[in-house]
Steps between C-alpha positions, in 0.01 A plus 500: 500500500493691172488878484138614516363186667441677832324788325278261303417308819377825657283581198726770356550542128813332366659614174543211260833458322312510169338840569582789266787692660397817316201539732688430825370827644158336526644226720674757718181704534297186578743413781472858629121462509534175696727673751259794532212259567706331772586835661131600500396166649758524778405861579131405522582204722720707729233768538232245582723324753580804718317448832303785653660424838825646368345843434537721808340841537609673819588838650786340696776263404370151578709186533679395186304277263733327257384569146235741622399843375472780754284802429564760769215740568627850570 
């Protein structure tokens, strides 16, 4: 598999060998934008996937819930 084939298969921009090397910063910035979009998409997906059953509000210490959030009322 040639370098860049996996990126192209995923829809990412691939720098052509014939591109002007003097404007390489644009390619770097474009890749940074693609990474930022992926980070945002994953963060949104993670937030939407957190189940309400894992949020515990209590004035005592309940049983442990793996991956849960405990808010202790004082």
